[in-house]
C-alpha positions, 0 to 999 in steps of 0.5 A: 499499499502506497501512501502520500507519505510516510514521515516520522512525524507530521511536518506541516499543516498540509501533511496534517490535513493529508492524514486527517483525510487518510484517517477519515477514509480509514475509519472502517478498517479492521483491526490486524490488516494492513489498514488497521495498522495504517489507522493506528499509525495515523492516530499516533502522528496526528495526535504527536502533531497535535501536541506539538501544534498546542504545546 
């Protein structure tokens, strides 16, 4: 599965918005599947970005 980005962290607002869009598309992903793993990865990236932005 190819993604628009595979960063260690979200660098800017555009990457954050793209991550939110992708997360929305994956809301019904089954745990333990590649889509489910991507969902989990995006949650971590988004939470980290929000903590750095609001911190």
